[in-house]
N, C-alpha and C positions, 0 to 999 in steps of 0.2 A: 550232676555229678553224684557218682555212685555212692560216695559216704553220706550222701543226706537221703538216700533213697527210703531208708525206713523211716525218717522223720517226715518226708514227702507222702508216703502211704498212710503214714498216722493220721497227718492233716487232711488227706482226703476221706477219710473214714469217718472225723469228727463231725459230731453236729453241733450247729452253732446255735447262738441266742440271739437274736437282734434285737439290740437294747435299745434303738430308736427307730421307728418305723412310723409310716402314716396310713391314715385308712384306704382301703382300696374303694373307689368310688364308682358310680354306675356310668356317667358320661361326661365329657366334657368336649368341647367345641376347640380345644386348645391344641397347637400341634404336638406329633409325637416326638419330635426332636427337641421342642421346648422343655419336654419331662426330661428327657434324658442331660440337656445341657445346664438347664436352670436359668437361661436368657431368655429375652422378651424385647419386642418392640425393633427398633434397627440393629441392634445387635445380632438379633436371631439369625438375620442374612448372612451373617459370616460364620455361623456355627457349622455348618455343612465343612466347613475347611478346618476347623477343631481336630487335633488327633485324638482328645476324647472322648468326642464323637464317633470317629471312624472307628475306633477300638470297641466301642460299644455297639455299634452295628455290627461288627464282625463277629463278636461275641453272640449277640442276639441271633443273629441269623445262623450260628454254629449250632444255638441250641433247639433253636425251632426246624432247623433243617430248610430254612427259607432261602432265597435269593439275599445275596449279603448287600442289599440296596435298602434306602428309607421306604421307597415306595414297595419293595417287594414284602419289607416286614410288615408294614402297616395293610396290606392285602391280605398277608397270613393271620395277621389278627383279628381282622374284620372277617374272615370265614371261620376262623376257630373259635371264638367266644371267648367271655372272661373266664368262666369254669375252667374250661379246656388250657388255657393257658396258664391261669394261677397253677391249677395242679402241676404242669410242667416243670415252672421256674420253682417253686417251693421245693420240690422234690429234688431239684436238680442241685439247689442251694443247701439241701439238709438242715431246714431250719426246724429246731425243736420249740422253738418259744418266742415270741416277739412280743415288745412293748410298743403301743401305738399312742404317738401324741397326735392330739386332736386340733394341733394350731391351724393346720389348713381347713378355711371355714365353708367346705361344700356342703350342701345340704342332702345329697342323694348318695350319701355315705352308707357302705354295709356296716351292720352291726359287730359285735364283738363276736356275737355267735357265728355269724356266717364266716369270717376268718378260721374259727376253730375246725372247719372243714379241710383248713390246709396245714395247720398246726395245731397241737394239743393244747397249748397254753398260751393263751392271749391276755396281758395284760393292758392297763392305761397308765399313763405318766403325764404328769401337770409341769406344763412349763412356766416357769416362775414368771418370767418377763410378758409371757402373754395374759398372765392373772392379772399384772399391775396394768397392762394396756388396756384392757376389758374394764377395769376401776376407772382408769382416765377416760375413757370413752362415755362413761355416764356422766352425767351433770351433778353438780352438788345439788341436794335435796333443797337449801335455801335460795340456791340461784348464786350464791357467791362463788369466785375463783378459787381453783387448787391453790393450796399452799402444801409446803413439805409437810408441816405439821398434820392438816387433815388428811392428805393421802397415808401419812404414818398410822393414824388411828385406825382406819379402814383396813390397809394392807397387813398390817400386823401388830396393832395392837401398842405394847410398850416396846417396840424394837429398838435397840441399842444398836449404832452403827459405828463400824470403824472407819466408815468414809465421813470426809471431810464436809459437813453441813451445808456450808457456805456453796462450795462447789455443787453438790446435791441440788440444792435450791434454783442456782444457776441454772442446772441441768434440767429440772423440772419445767421451768421457764421456757426453756430451747425447744424440749421435746413439744409442749403445747402450743408453742407459737408457729410451729409446722403445720399445725391443721390435724384434723381428723381424716382418715382413722390414725389413730396414736401409733408410733413406732418407735420403740425406745432403743435409739443407740448412742445417746450421751453416755460416756464411759462412768462419769462421776454419780450419776444416776442408778448406772447398773450396780455399781459398787454400792450403793446403800442399799439397793434391794437384797443384793446378797449378803448383807449382814446378817442373814437369819443365819447365817454359819455359827454365829459368835452366841446365838440364842439356844440357851438350855433345853428349851421346850421342843426342839427339834435336832436334838443331837442323836437320835436314833434313826432319824430319817436319812435315806441315801439321796444325794444329789450327784448328779452327773452333767459335765459342762460338756455339751455337744459341740462336734467339731474341732475338739483340743482348743476352745475357746479362739481359734484364729482371729485377729492377727495378736490376740494376748498371751499366747501359748506359754510363755515362761511364767506367767502370773497364773496360769493353769494349775501348770507342774509344781507350782510351788502350794498352792492350795490343796490339791491331791496328796501330796506328800507330808502335810502338817495338820489336816482334819481326816479323822477318821471315815467319816461319813461322805467325802467328796472323791467322784471318780470320774474318767475320762474319755471320751470316746473320739474315734477318727473316722466317724461316716464319710463325710465327702471326700476325704481322700482315695477312697476307694474306687468312686465314679470318674471323680475328677483328675488323677494323677496318673503317670503311667506308673509302671513297676518300679523303676529306681526312683521316681517322687515316693510313693508309697512307702518304699523301704526305709529313704531318708526320712519321712513324716514320723514311723513305728520309733527308729532309731530315737530320733529326738525328742519323743515321749517318755522313752524309757531311760532317758538320762538321770532324770530325778524321781518320776514317778516309778509307784512299787508296781509292778509285773501285773500282780492281780488286781489294779486298778485301772488297767489301760483296757477297754472296752471296744467290739465289734459293734457297728450299726452301719444299717444298709442308707437311711434315711429315705427309704423307696418309698414310692406310694405309684399307684397306678390306674388308669381308667379302661374301661371296656371298648 
């Protein structure tokens, strides 16, 4: 529409800050479409039928100038090499800065200096629940079992939680009973961990709730509107949803969260 043409041109000229991305790493045996869809196992066999994958392949092929098929894109990537592909993608996205989450534990990752060949500003971010998982994956020094008290002393010292302590204790037991590697999915335990927001020592730290904390988006909106150091990002919405879905998601975030606290991120990662 003509009345939005000026806005469209301004957006297309704008440089962006990728507030949550992952390291570009050297090698992987994982199929390329697994990276695009986030699916694995049996579900991956149906991924080729999903609209997000078809849209991603179309857009990537247009950027590369390759055939718009999975095989054509993979062949182009193999022939072009990581440096060439990286330069093309970063230039097209106009990314002026990126913050890298080290959650994905691949050994052969490029360091921050290498990433600066694509964008001048590269920072690192800490994923709080991943820090908690690393702590719980370690054995207690005296061989005893984890309790909420022992975890609390190591994780935050004198942390005072607004979450229900009994529920959090049960959540800790549930998480540990699932075996290792630990994956924290119990909401009561997550609430307890995020009680860091109430700790005055961290009042100047900025916390970003990734993927708008789906499926707890309303809770995330409340936190962003009531805590000055809390921000939201809508990373996965960009790659997983269609245009209508992306628009709807952003509108939902803006119904309560201040516009300055809603951040873009790609949640992107890449292999050679």
